[in-house]
N, C-alpha and C positions, 0 to 999 in steps of 0.2 A: 330495465332488465339487462343482465349480463350478456354481451355478444357471444354467439355460439362458439367461436374459435377460442375465446378466453375460457369458457366452461370446459372445453376439451383439453386445453393446455393445463388447466388447474388439475383436472382428474389425472392426467398422465404425470404431472409434476408430483402429485401426492404419492402415486405408485412408486416413482423413482426414489423419493425421499424415504418412504417406508421400506424400501428394499424389495418390493414385489416385482419391480423391474430392476434387475441388477446390472451393474456395469458390464457392457458387452452384449446385453440382450438386445435383440432387434425389436423395435416397436412396430405396431401394425402399419401396413401400407396406407396410403391416402384413401384407396378404395375401401379397405377394411374399416378404417376410421369413419369414413362417410356412412357406411352401412350401419356400423355399431352405434353411432350417435345421431343417425338420421339427418345428415347434413349433406351439402354438396361437396364435391371433391375440392373445390376452391377453398371452402371453409376449413376443411381438414388440412390442406396445405398451409394455410395461415397459422393454424395451431402449431404445426410442426416447425415452421419457420421461427415462431416465437421461442420455442424451446431450444432451437439451435442458437439463436441470438443470446439466450441466457446461459448457454454453456451446458445445458443438461443432456443434450443429444448431439450427435454428429452424423452428417450425411456422408456415405461412401458411394462414390460413383459406380453405378451399375450393380450395386449390392443392396442398398436400403439405408435406413436410418437406425442408429444404434445408441443405446445409453452410453454416454461418455464416461470413460474410465478416469476417475479423479485421482490426483496424487495424494499420497498419505499426508495427513495433517500434522504439521510439526509445530513446535512451540517457540515463540519469541518472548523472552523474559525482559520486562521493564523493571529494572532493579535500582532503586535509589541508593541502596547500600553500596552497590558497585560504582554508581555514578559519583557518589560523594567522595570516594577515595581518589577520584580524579586521576586514575591510572593513565600512563602515557599511551597505552594502546587503545584502540577503538572499542567501545562497548559492543558493537556488532560483531567484531572479530572474536571477542571473548565469548560471546553467546554461541557463535558457530563452533569454536574450539570445544566448548562444553558438550556439543552434540557430535563431536568427531568429524566436523566438516571444515573445509577451508573457506574462510570468509574473506572476500575481496570486494572491490568496487571500482566503478568508473565514475569520473566526475569532471565537471567543467564549471569554471567560475567566471563571472563577469560583473563589472560594476553596473548598477541599475538604480532606478528610483523606486521608492516604496509605494506600492499601490495602497488604496485606502484600508483594506483589511489588515495588511501587514503593518502599516503605520500605526494602526490602533493597537495591535498586539505588542509592538515595540515601544509604544509611548512616544513616537516621533511624529513629525508633520508629514502629511501626504506629499510625496515628491522628494523627500529627503534622500540623500545618497545612501545606498546599501550595497553590500557585496552579496550577490545572488549565486548560490552554488547548487547545481543539480547533480544528484547521485543516482546511479543504478547499482544496488547491492546484489552480490552474487554469493551463492553457497555451492561449492564444487562446480563453479562456472554456470550454475543455473540461476536465472534472475529470481530474486526473493522479494524485494520491495524497492520502492522509489522514494526519494526524499528531495525536497527543494528547501533550502535554508536561506535565511536573510540575516545579515549582521550589519548594524549601523556603522558606516564608514567613519563617523565622528569618533568612534572608539578604537577602530583598528587601523585606520589609514596611517601608513608609514611605519607600522610595527612589523614584527617578525611573523605575526599570525594573520596578516591582512588577507592572504590567499590561503584558505584552509588546507589545501593539499600541496602546498609548496613551502619551502623553507625548513628550518630546524624542527618545527612542530608538525610537519605534514603527517596526516594520518592519525593524530591524537584526537581524543574526544573533545567536545566543546568545553567541558569543565576544565580539563588540563590546559587547553589553549588559552582560555580567558585568564586562568590563574597565572600563566606565564607573563601576562602584561598587566598584572595587578588587579584583576577583577575576580573576586571570590564569589562563585555562584552558590547561592544558598537555597534556591527553590526551583523546582520544575513543575510547570502546570501543563496538564494534557487534557484536551477535549477530544472525544472520540465520536465520530459520526460514520455513516455508511452511505454509499451512493453507487450508481452505475459507473463502470470504468469508461474513460474516454478512449477514443480511437488511438491516440498517441501512446497512452499508458498501456493499452492492450498490446500494441506492437512491441514496446520495450519489455513487457513482462511475459510475452508469449501466452497471453490469455485471450479467450474468445471475447469479441465485442458483445456487451450485454452482461458480462460478469459483474459481480458485486465486489467492491473493495472497501476496506476500512480506511478512514482518514484520521490520522492522529495529528492534531494541531498542538505541537509542543512549543512551549516558551520557557527559556532559561532566564532567571533573574538573579541579580545580586540584591543586597539589602536596599540599594538605591534605585535600581532600574532594571528593565529587561535588557538583555544583551544579545539574545539570539532567538529566532523563532523559525519553525520548520513545519512543513506539511509532509507527513510520512504516509505513503500509500502501500497498503498490505492486502494482497488477494485473500479473500475469506476462505477459498477452497483449499488453500495450502497451509495457512498458518492460523493459530490461535494465540491470543495475547495472555501472558501470565504476569501479574503485578506483584512485586515484593515491596511492601511498604513498611517502614519502621514505625513502631508504636512505642511512644515514650510514656 
């Protein structure tokens, strides 16, 4: 049998999703919920805490608990047409320009060793050297998404693109950077999953702990081998993904 606090949270969640409880509406107090669902105050509090952790409601000190106002959902375009042209500018910046927003990012790179999952995606041995780069992407200075990429150092070590955000090709997309050192990317593979946000991601994205994020596992490959893989983290309450795929 479903615990009482989950039953209450489910009912309130359905009302929020359906719009019967709109953004800014105050939800019933714990005493009102306890009477309405015939439970103790403690059970009612547990239900509300769950909804707070999921980002559906927010508590205001001395005032009550209210349905959280969510940002307008925007679109991120995953376009192989654009990627294949290998333009010198970043695909993210181009996407933000199309929306009339300024796309920027913060990044940090360091040499690392490939963990098992990354090694499998890159077709290298676990522990092989890689360049790991972590990004926080911003639109009009608002955090949009996160990305961590890995590139085999056997391909890039000593080249002008070894550090993705330094040198003559800083800020270019992966396709353009790899082309600059003689590796022509011909395929991008993406696997999309969803999970709860981590505490570190919530802090970087200014999202509530308990929010859901999409995880795009992207791998770029030439005809011979994978040359880069990345985990891209996108909050589902802010962005939807649109795919533009060529049909021959």
